[in-house]
C-alpha positions as CSV (number, residue, x, y, z in Angstrom):
1,M,151.6,153.4,68.3
2,R,150.3,156.9,67.9
3,V,150.7,159.1,71.1
4,L,149.3,162.6,71.4
5,A,151.3,164.4,74.4
6,I,150.1,167.1,76.2
7,D,151.9,169.6,78.7
8,T,150.4,172.5,80.4
9,A,151.9,171.9,83.8
10,L,154.7,174.9,83.9
11,E,155.5,177.7,81.5
12,A,154.5,176.3,78.2
13,C,151.6,175.1,76.3
14,A,152.8,172.3,74.3
15,A,151.3,169.1,72.3
16,A,153.0,166.5,69.9
17,V,151.8,163.6,68.1
18,L,154.5,161.0,67.9
19,D,154.1,157.8,65.8
20,T,156.6,155.3,67.2
21,S,156.7,153.3,64.1
22,A,158.1,156.4,62.0
23,S,161.2,158.4,62.9
24,G,160.7,161.6,65.1
25,L,157.4,163.6,65.6
26,A,154.9,163.7,63.2
27,A,153.9,167.4,64.5
28,S,154.6,169.6,67.6
29,E,154.0,173.0,68.9
30,T,155.3,174.5,72.2
31,R,154.4,178.1,73.1
32,A,156.1,179.6,76.0
33,M,153.4,181.1,78.6
34,A,153.1,181.5,82.3
35,R,149.4,181.6,82.2
36,G,146.4,181.4,79.7
37,H,146.7,177.5,79.2
38,A,143.4,176.9,79.2
39,E,142.5,179.4,76.3
40,A,145.6,178.2,74.3
41,L,145.5,174.6,74.5
42,M,142.7,173.4,72.6
43,P,143.5,175.8,69.4
44,L,147.1,174.5,69.8
45,L,146.0,170.9,69.8
46,A,143.9,171.5,66.7
47,R,146.7,173.1,65.0
48,V,149.1,170.0,66.0
49,M,146.8,167.4,64.9
50,D,146.1,169.2,61.4
51,A,149.9,169.4,60.8
52,A,150.2,165.7,61.7
53,R,147.4,164.9,59.3
54,I,145.4,162.6,61.9
55,E,142.2,162.3,63.6
56,F,141.7,162.2,67.2
57,S,140.2,158.8,66.6
58,E,143.3,157.5,65.1
59,I,145.3,158.2,68.3
60,D,146.0,155.1,70.3
61,R,147.0,157.1,73.5
62,I,147.0,160.3,75.3
63,A,150.0,161.2,77.4
64,V,149.9,164.2,79.8
65,T,152.1,165.8,82.2
66,T,150.4,165.5,85.9
67,G,152.8,167.7,87.7
68,P,154.2,169.1,90.0
69,G,153.8,172.6,88.6
70,S,151.1,175.1,88.3
71,F,147.7,173.9,89.9
72,T,145.8,175.7,87.3
73,G,147.9,174.2,84.5
74,V,148.1,170.8,85.7
75,R,144.3,170.6,86.0
76,V,143.9,172.3,82.3
77,G,146.1,169.6,80.8
78,I,144.6,166.6,82.6
79,A,141.0,167.8,81.8
80,A,142.0,167.8,78.1
81,A,143.6,164.4,78.1
82,R,140.6,163.0,79.8
83,G,138.1,164.4,77.6
84,I,139.9,163.3,74.7
85,A,140.2,159.8,76.0
86,L,136.8,159.5,76.9
87,A,135.6,161.0,73.4
88,T,137.8,158.3,71.7
89,G,137.6,155.5,73.9
90,K,141.5,155.7,74.0
91,P,143.5,155.4,77.2
92,A,145.0,158.4,78.8
93,V,148.7,157.9,80.7
94,G,150.1,160.6,83.2
95,L,153.6,161.4,83.9
96,S,155.5,163.6,86.2
97,T,157.1,166.8,84.9
98,L,160.2,165.7,87.1
99,A,160.6,162.5,84.9
100,A,160.2,164.3,81.7
101,F,162.8,167.0,82.6
102,A,165.1,164.1,83.4
103,A,164.5,161.8,80.7
104,P,166.7,163.1,77.8
105,H,169.6,163.2,80.2
106,I,169.0,159.5,81.4
107,A,168.7,158.4,78.0
108,A,171.8,160.0,76.9
109,G,173.7,157.9,79.4
110,W,174.6,160.7,81.9
111,A,177.0,158.7,84.2
112,G,176.3,160.6,87.5
113,S,172.9,161.6,89.3
114,V,170.2,163.6,87.5
115,V,168.5,166.0,89.9
116,A,165.0,167.2,88.6
117,A,164.1,170.5,90.6
118,I,161.0,172.6,89.8
119,D,160.7,176.1,91.6
120,A,157.9,175.6,94.4
121,R,158.1,179.3,95.3
122,H,158.9,180.4,99.1
123,A,162.5,178.9,99.0
124,H,161.2,175.5,98.3
125,V,161.5,173.1,95.2
126,Y,160.0,170.0,94.0
127,L,162.6,167.5,93.8
128,Q,163.4,164.0,92.3
129,I,166.9,162.5,92.0
130,F,167.3,159.7,89.3
131,G,170.5,157.4,89.1
132,P,172.1,155.9,86.2
133,G,169.4,154.0,84.1
134,G,166.8,156.2,85.6
135,R,166.4,154.5,88.8
136,S,164.8,157.1,91.1
137,L,167.1,157.5,94.2
138,V,165.1,160.0,95.9
139,Q,161.3,160.0,95.4
140,P,159.4,163.2,94.4
141,H,158.6,165.4,97.2
142,L,158.6,169.1,98.3
143,A,161.9,170.1,99.9
144,S,163.6,173.5,101.1
145,L,166.0,174.9,99.0
146,Q,168.8,174.1,101.5
147,D,167.7,170.5,101.8
148,A,167.5,170.2,98.2
149,V,171.1,171.4,97.8
150,R,172.3,168.8,100.6
151,A,170.4,165.9,98.6
152,A,171.7,166.9,95.3
153,I,175.3,166.6,96.3
154,S,176.6,163.2,95.1
155,G,179.6,163.3,92.7
156,T,178.8,163.9,89.3
157,T,175.6,165.8,89.3
158,L,173.3,167.1,86.8
159,I,170.7,169.4,87.8
160,V,167.7,170.1,85.2
161,G,164.2,171.9,85.5
162,T,162.8,175.4,86.6
163,A,164.9,175.4,90.0
164,A,168.3,174.4,88.5
165,D,169.7,177.7,88.6
166,M,168.3,178.4,92.3
167,I,170.0,175.0,93.6
168,A,173.4,175.8,91.8
169,A,173.4,179.3,93.6
170,E,173.5,177.8,96.8
171,W,176.0,175.0,95.9
172,P,178.8,174.8,98.6
173,A,182.3,176.2,97.5
174,G,184.1,173.1,98.3
175,E,182.3,170.7,96.2
176,P,182.5,169.8,92.6
177,P,180.5,172.2,90.6
178,P,177.3,170.7,89.2
179,S,176.2,170.7,85.3
180,I,173.0,173.0,84.8
181,V,170.2,172.6,82.2
182,A,167.6,175.2,83.2
183,R,164.4,175.1,81.1
184,P,161.1,176.5,81.8
185,A,159.1,173.4,80.9
186,P,160.0,169.6,79.7
187,E,160.8,169.1,76.2
188,I,157.4,167.8,74.6
189,D,158.9,165.2,72.6
190,W,159.9,163.5,75.7
191,V,156.5,163.7,77.2
192,A,155.5,161.8,74.2
193,K,158.1,159.1,74.5
194,L,157.5,158.4,78.1
195,G,154.1,158.2,77.2
196,A,154.6,155.7,74.7
197,A,156.6,153.4,77.3
198,A,154.2,154.0,80.3
199,D,152.2,151.1,81.7
200,V,148.6,152.3,81.3
201,A,147.7,150.4,84.2
202,R,150.0,152.4,86.4
203,A,150.6,155.9,84.9
204,L,147.2,157.3,85.8
205,P,146.3,160.8,84.7
206,K,146.0,162.2,88.3
207,P,147.4,165.5,89.5
208,L,150.7,164.9,91.3
209,Y,150.4,168.3,93.4
210,L,152.9,167.4,96.3
211,R,151.7,170.6,98.2
212,R,148.5,172.3,99.3
213,P,147.6,175.3,97.1
214,D,148.4,178.7,98.3
215,A,145.1,180.0,97.8
216,R,142.4,178.2,99.8
217,P,138.7,179.0,101.1
218,Q,138.5,180.8,104.3
219,D,136.6,178.5,106.8
220,A,135.0,181.6,108.5
221,A,133.7,182.8,105.2
222,R,131.8,179.4,104.4
223,L,128.1,179.7,104.4
224,P,126.6,177.0,106.9
225,R,124.8,174.0,105.3
226,R,121.1,173.8,105.9
């Protein structure tokens, strides 16, 4: 299976081509950025496809991160994945950034819990907790920083994601300290691997926001309909 993976949900613009019949990625590129994903993504995709020496029509599946993350970034990636899927007639699958953060550590056999956390600003985080084997112990949700710390305390803990340092900074002194892997975005090869394993019927490329956007139209400013 040939999978084109796309991630623009957080502080990177990344794409990769994974051929599951071969070893490793055929090509990948990751550019660190907090904004500007819309302008950067299509040229980056073109470079990755050229490096992989493959046409879009030869892709079997498109995988894209669906959030939580930047509202704009999530929309950019999903729109690109859906557009390529429509043009090629190939399926697109969506997977969460939280699962992508946790995946390499679950695959490596981390014995305790893996806490995936993304900075949601205003002293809140997007949180999901996984047990051994990838079983979801706490479903994805928006939590205050204090609630996230309380939920994360469970023996041997690994905290991953953009909010890993935030949670570690609030860790109670009497508890065993967690291991920390802070990253600005998931590794694109794991987005591709999760995409290859996803159930097309269930892993729909739909945004996973978990909260309303900070910027919303003001009701008073709306023009009345005629």
